[in-house]
N, C-alpha and C positions, 0 to 999 in steps of 0.2 A: 464390502456389500452385505456383512451381516447384520450392517445399522440400517438398513432401507427398509426392512419390514418395522421394527420399531419406530423409525421415522413416522412413518404414514399414521401408527397407532398414536403418535405425539400430541394430543391435545393443543397443549399451549404453541407448539411448533406451527400447527394447522392454523391455529389463530391468529399468530401475528405475520405470517405468510401473506394469509388471505386479505387480511387489512393492509399490505405493504405495496404487494405486486402489482396492483393496476394503479396505484400509484407513482410508481417507479417508473412505467411505460410510457404514461400520461406526461409525466415532468420531462422526461426527453423529447416526448413527440412537439411539445409546444415551445421549447428551445429551440427544437430545428426548424420550426416553422417559423418562430420569431426573429432567427437570427439565422438566414439561411448560408450566410459564408461560412459559417461553422462545418458544413459539408467540405464547402472549397480548401477549409485547413486542414481537414482530417484527409484528404487525398493526397494534399501536398505532405503532411506528415509520412502518410504511409510511402511513397516516391522516396523520400529523406531516411527514412528508417531503412529502407531496402540498401540502400548506399552505405549505410554503416556498418549493417551485419556484412555485406559483402566484405568490408574492411574493418573487420572488427579489432582485429588486431592493433592496428595502426590508430582506431581511436582511443582505445584505452590507454595507449601508451600517451596519447596528446592529453587527453584530460588529467591523468595523473600529473603530467608535468604541468600544466595549466594552474592545478588545484595548488601544487608548491610555489608558484609565481605569484598567485594571488594572495600570499601569506598564510596558507593552511599546510597541514599535513597527509600524505595521500598515501594509498596502501591499496594493494591488491590482496582478494583471499580466493583463495579458489574452492574451498568448501567452506561449510560451517565449523568446522576445528579451528582452521586458521582464522576466521572472522570472529569466534568468542577468544582468541588469544591475545589478537591484538586488541580486541576492547578490555580485556584484562589488563594489557599492559598499559594502556592511558588511563584507566582508572585508578590503578594504584593500589597500594593497602591499605585496610581498613573499611569499614561498612560506609557506605554512602548513599544518599538521597539521588534518587535517578528518576525524571519525568522524562517518558517517549511519548512521542507524537506517533500516530498511525503508521504502521509498516508493515504489507506483505511482505518484503523480503526476510523481516525481524522475527514474522509468523514461521517462514521457511526453516529460519536458523532455529526456533526455539530460544531467541535470547533472554525474554522476559524470565523464562523459568530458569535459566543456566545464570543469570545474573542474581535474580533469588535464591538459587542452591549455595550461591558464593556468600551468601548473606547479607546482601544489600538490598535497600528498602526501594521497590521500584514501584509506579504508578502509571499504567497505561491515562493519556488524557485526553483522548476523543471520546467522548462519551458512550459510543456504541462499543468500544474497546475495552473502556473501563468494565460496563456489563458483562464482558466475555471474559474479562478475567477475575471479576466476581463469581462468576456461574462457572469459571471452572472447562467452558465448552471452547469452539472455533469459532472464528469468525464465518457469517453465513452471507454475506455479500460484500465484492470488491470495494464497496465504498459506503456501504451502509452495514457495518458486521453486526451488529444487533438487529435487524431487520424481523427478525425470526420471534425476540421478545414483547409480547403484548404487555402494555402498561402495569398489568397489575403483577407480573412477574417481574417487570424492572422494579416497581417498588421493592418488592420482598427481596431483591439482590442488593440497592441502593442503602437499606438499614445497617447493611454491615458496616458500611461509612459513616453513614448518618443515620442513629436511631431516631429522629425524629421522623423521617420519612414513614409516611403509612398508605395504605392501597386506594385508600378515597381521595389523598390527593390528587389535585391536576398536575401534568405533565410540565406546566409552567412551572408549577412549586417546586417538583420533584427537581428540576434544573438547577434551580437555585441552590437546594442545599449540596448538590454538585458543583458549583461556581464557585462556594464557599470552602470548602473542602479541599478542592484542588488548588486554588487561589495561595493558600499558606504553604502547599508545595513546591509550587514555580517557586515561589521566593526566598526557600531555603534549599533548593536543592543543587547539590555539585557537579550532576551532568545531565545535560539535555543530549535526547538519541532522537532521530529523525529517520526517515527515509529521503525521497524524492520522487517527485512526479517527474523531471525529467533534469538532466544536467549537460551543460554545455562545453563541448570539447575545447574551445577555443578560449574560454575564459575560466573553466572551471567553476563556472557559478551553479546552483542549485534553484529548481524553483520547486516550492511549497505552495500546494492548493488546500484551504481551509475556509471552513464557513464557521465553525464556532470559536474561533479566535487562540485556541489551545496552541498551535504549531509555532507561532508568534511568542507567545510566553516559553514555550518547551525550547526554543532555538535561543531565544533571546536573553533571558532573567541568568541561567544557570552560567558560571564562568569557563567551560568547558562543554562545546558542541560536538558531539559524533552524528556525520550523517552516512548511512550506510544504503548503498543501491544497485540492482541489480546493472551488467552493462550493458543492458538493452533498454537501459533508459537513456544511454549516449545519444547527443543530437550533436552536428558539427559545430553549430554557432548558438550565440546566444536567441536569436530571432527564432533559430527552430526548435529550441529548446521550449521559450516561449508559447510557441505554437501546440507544442505538445502538451504541454498541461492545461489548455484553453479546449482543446479538442477533448481529453478526458472530462474536465468538468461539463462541457455542454452537453457530450451522450449520456452523460450520467444523470443530466436533466437539472443539475445544479450551476445555470449560466445565469447572469455572472457570477462568478464566485468573489463570496464576501473579502476573503482577503488572497492575494496572490503573491508569495514572498519570493525575493531573489537575493541569493546570500552566496556572497564570493570572498571567503576567508573571514578571518575575525574583526571583529568591531575595531576600529583605530582613529585617531587625531592626529593632524598635523597644524594645529593652529598656533603652536608655540615655536616659532623659527622654523616652522615647517619642517620639524622634526617629527618623525613617525613612531607613533607609540600606539603598540596592540592592547585591548583592552579597555574601553572606556564603558558604555551603557550596554553593551552585549558581549558575546562571549569573549575572553580572551583566547582560548586556543580552538582551532576549526580542524577537525579531523574527517577524511572522505575517504570510505571505505568501498571499493568497486569489488563486488563480488561476482563469482561466475556459478557457482551453483549448477553446473549442466548446461549452460548457454552458448559459452565457445562449440562445444561437441554440436549442440543444436544445430548453431547454424550451419555445419556442413553436413546435415539431414535434410533432404528434400523437400519432406513433409513437417517435420519441427519447426524448420527454419521459419514457416510462418506466423507459429505462436508467438517468435520474440516482435512483431509487428505489432502485438498487444499494446493499448493504453492505460489496460485496468479500468477502463470505465463502468466494466460489468454490467453492460447492456445487454449483452447476449444472456445474461444469468435469467434477468425477467423476462428474456421471451422465450425461454425454452418450459416446454411443456413439464417435463422431468423434475426440473430445480423448483417448479413452482409446488411439487407436489411434497419435496424433500429438503429443498435447499442446498446449500455444501454438504451434507450428509451423502450428496452424491458427486464425486466428482475428485476426491481425494483427500489428503490430511490437512491440505491448507486452501488449496485452490478447489471450487466447486464450478457445478455447472459446465456446460458445453468449452468455455474456456480452460476449466480446470483437468481436462483430458490432456490437453497437449502439456499445459503447464506441470502436471504430475507428471507426465510422462517424460519432461525434462529435466525436472526437479529431484523424481524419485526413482525413474528408470522406465521405461515400457511396459515390464511384465507387471508392475504396480499398477498401472494404468486401464492396460488392456480388459480385464475384465469388468473395468467400471464400464468402459464404452459398451459393452455389449447390450447396455441397457435403453441406449440412443433410440430414439424412435426413427431417427433420418430425414426428420420435417424440414430441415434447412434454414428455418427461422433463424438461426442465429447467424448465418453468414447475410441475411438480408439486411439486419440492422448495424452490425458491427460497422463502427468508422473506418477501420483499415480495412475491411473486406479481407478478413481473414478466411480462409477456406476450412473452416472448423469441420465441416461434413467430413472433406478429406480426410483432414487428419484423425478424425474419428474412425473412418472405415479401414486406415492405415493401421491404426492400433488393435482392429477387430480382428485383422490377419495374423497379429501375434498371438492370441488368444488360445491359450492350451490348457 
């Protein structure tokens, strides 16, 4: 709460949000108007996620077994300490070069900070997340983490990794320097870490959506891939998982996605005598960690269960009048805006979320635009009753 007033006085934050908010909403509206079947997909995804959340233990167990059957290694982690321990064991001894794809779950865990403290060299490879890493701040939007950073500030941050960057450069020129810097890291990386937009219980396949192309490099070039995802991302079948990824992309206004990757196990070949060998041009090892982080308890709560139907498109954030003013400063340490109320309650506790909920105006616009029709106004009213 102490961050709200300073955020209102932060000129850079206001400038970045002002430039971006209208664009976010307009892009989503255009996508839904041009491809109306996205709305049908969203309704299907909501109903399917209800089934998963009602039977979460069953689907967790099934997914873990499917990952193993696909040649990967599967793990279940109750909290962030367990995730970090699993990741440390996979990485092993010695300093490693690690490239990361954007993942809100790893933000929950503070995995990047943990790995850096362990002495590893770690780089976010999504441009927005790289800017967040360089700034030492927090993501401001579920899809566009650096939406609050104007180009002038972006240039100042990028000079830390590319001294040639200047404030009078075009955005295109800045991006070219980032591409050059990260390309070397991709090729030399020991470990790739990603999240998952969805994961299929029947096959253990993960889906990853990207427009920059960084995710394919981060998951394909390093010899070891570690994918970490919340149990709420589980879908029953590969078709269902695909549709969840598509819905997120559509409602974020980024449809069709430039890249949609399906990964089911490490790379392999059977071209010589049909003998299966793992580790060809992609990862030699694939490790999948299913993370609880309060989600299982939330599935048993009448109100918080709703938040588990979230596909993380961030549509509610751009529609919220409070988020428009202060971004993810309102909502919690990781998630912000209307969706941040529920996710903060799930991942950090109701006592953390309740004071933040008091700032909600109760306009209900978040419910109107949500692809899963999550009743965020009811979640927020529930949290307000716990304010002390």
